[in-house]
Structures are given as structure tokens and as C-alpha cells.
One Martini backbone bead per residue (centre of mass of N, CA, C, O) as a GRO file, in nm:
protein
   94
    1UNK     BB    1   0.802   0.790   0.812
    2UNK     BB    2   0.917   0.481   0.943
    3UNK     BB    3   1.240   0.497   1.005
    4UNK     BB    4   1.370   0.442   0.719
    5UNK     BB    5   1.608   0.424   0.515
    6UNK     BB    6   1.708   0.532   0.222
    7UNK     BB    7   1.763   0.404  -0.083
    8UNK     BB    8   1.989   0.405  -0.311
    9UNK     BB    9   1.835   0.449  -0.636
   10UNK     BB   10   1.551   0.490  -0.538
   11UNK     BB   11   1.247   0.563  -0.551
   12UNK     BB   12   1.007   0.702  -0.370
   13UNK     BB   13   0.800   0.479  -0.420
   14UNK     BB   14   0.976   0.236  -0.345
   15UNK     BB   15   1.033   0.331  -0.057
   16UNK     BB   16   0.739   0.348   0.034
   17UNK     BB   17   0.669   0.051  -0.008
   18UNK     BB   18   0.890  -0.066   0.173
   19UNK     BB   19   0.796   0.076   0.435
   20UNK     BB   20   0.507  -0.035   0.444
   21UNK     BB   21   0.585  -0.334   0.451
   22UNK     BB   22   0.745  -0.325   0.711
   23UNK     BB   23   0.518  -0.219   0.892
   24UNK     BB   24   0.323  -0.451   0.841
   25UNK     BB   25   0.508  -0.685   0.934
   26UNK     BB   26   0.545  -0.584   1.221
   27UNK     BB   27   0.247  -0.602   1.297
   28UNK     BB   28   0.189  -0.897   1.216
   29UNK     BB   29   0.402  -1.038   1.413
   30UNK     BB   30   0.233  -0.948   1.684
   31UNK     BB   31  -0.027  -1.136   1.680
   32UNK     BB   32   0.168  -1.423   1.706
   33UNK     BB   33   0.411  -1.484   1.946
   34UNK     BB   34   0.267  -1.765   1.999
   35UNK     BB   35   0.154  -2.059   2.043
   36UNK     BB   36  -0.161  -2.199   1.904
   37UNK     BB   37  -0.384  -2.416   1.937
   38UNK     BB   38  -0.594  -2.522   1.666
   39UNK     BB   39  -0.441  -2.431   1.361
   40UNK     BB   40  -0.299  -2.699   1.203
   41UNK     BB   41  -0.048  -2.718   1.406
   42UNK     BB   42   0.234  -2.780   1.571
   43UNK     BB   43   0.474  -2.702   1.795
   44UNK     BB   44   0.702  -2.813   1.619
   45UNK     BB   45   0.635  -2.647   1.369
   46UNK     BB   46   0.663  -2.370   1.499
   47UNK     BB   47   0.967  -2.412   1.592
   48UNK     BB   48   1.084  -2.477   1.289
   49UNK     BB   49   1.043  -2.192   1.208
   50UNK     BB   50   1.245  -1.981   0.979
   51UNK     BB   51   1.164  -1.621   0.953
   52UNK     BB   52   1.323  -1.382   0.843
   53UNK     BB   53   1.374  -1.080   0.771
   54UNK     BB   54   1.384  -0.888   0.517
   55UNK     BB   55   1.592  -0.749   0.314
   56UNK     BB   56   1.665  -0.484   0.125
   57UNK     BB   57   1.733  -0.652  -0.126
   58UNK     BB   58   1.473  -0.824  -0.131
   59UNK     BB   59   1.277  -0.583  -0.147
   60UNK     BB   60   1.396  -0.463  -0.414
   61UNK     BB   61   1.320  -0.738  -0.584
   62UNK     BB   62   1.037  -0.704  -0.557
   63UNK     BB   63   0.728  -0.804  -0.717
   64UNK     BB   64   0.452  -0.803  -0.857
   65UNK     BB   65   0.248  -1.053  -0.929
   66UNK     BB   66   0.177  -0.975  -1.231
   67UNK     BB   67   0.484  -0.955  -1.308
   68UNK     BB   68   0.595  -1.236  -1.208
   69UNK     BB   69   0.290  -1.390  -1.292
   70UNK     BB   70   0.111  -1.343  -1.565
   71UNK     BB   71  -0.023  -1.617  -1.636
   72UNK     BB   72  -0.159  -1.667  -1.363
   73UNK     BB   73  -0.318  -1.404  -1.347
   74UNK     BB   74  -0.483  -1.456  -1.605
   75UNK     BB   75  -0.616  -1.725  -1.512
   76UNK     BB   76  -0.760  -1.604  -1.270
   77UNK     BB   77  -0.925  -1.395  -1.421
   78UNK     BB   78  -1.078  -1.597  -1.599
   79UNK     BB   79  -1.207  -1.760  -1.369
   80UNK     BB   80  -1.356  -1.527  -1.231
   81UNK     BB   81  -1.518  -1.445  -1.479
   82UNK     BB   82  -1.662  -1.712  -1.517
   83UNK     BB   83  -1.803  -1.715  -1.235
   84UNK     BB   84  -1.921  -1.398  -1.265
   85UNK     BB   85  -1.967  -1.292  -1.566
   86UNK     BB   86  -1.708  -1.128  -1.625
   87UNK     BB   87  -1.466  -0.925  -1.709
   88UNK     BB   88  -1.152  -0.921  -1.728
   89UNK     BB   89  -0.892  -0.790  -1.599
   90UNK     BB   90  -0.657  -0.573  -1.628
   91UNK     BB   91  -0.307  -0.612  -1.645
   92UNK     BB   92  -0.258  -0.290  -1.549
   93UNK     BB   93  -0.343  -0.322  -1.279
   94UNK     BB   94  -0.283  -0.230  -0.920
   0.00000   0.00000   0.00000
């Protein structure tokens, strides 16, 4: 698929999600390879950031937002429904 080895013990879907996430992050990181002034932070802030690529173990532990923080997801749904006058989204939506 994206040239990444399949992790043993993971479902095909989990591996597919992991590979897509890796590919997206690789593309995303190429958008701003160097500091650009006027974006709300200083050159010193830019240089101080150390954000290494996630490991396979970290990616395997990642959970969807609604699963990781169900109470927060529900409160966001309620607030959006209140603002839009719509019914809150189902918590089982993907």
C-alpha cells in the first residue's frame, strides 16, 4: 500500500489506518519545511519544537477521538446541536 510493513497481530483495517495516517503526516510535514514569519510564533519557538514521528507502538495505541474522550465528544455534539437546532450526532458514528 504505502510501503510500510504490516504489524503482526493487527487487523488489516488497523494496518490500513496506520499506513494512511503515516502517509498523511509525511505529506503534511512537507508543507512548511522552514520558519515563516507572521504566523503567530517566533523563530525561537519554531526552533524549540521537537516533534519526532510517532512510533509504530504509539500509532497502534491511538484511538478515535470519540472513543478516547466520549464525554467531551458528547458535549461538543450537544453544543453544535444547540447552535444549529439539530439533533445530536449518534455516538457510534465513525
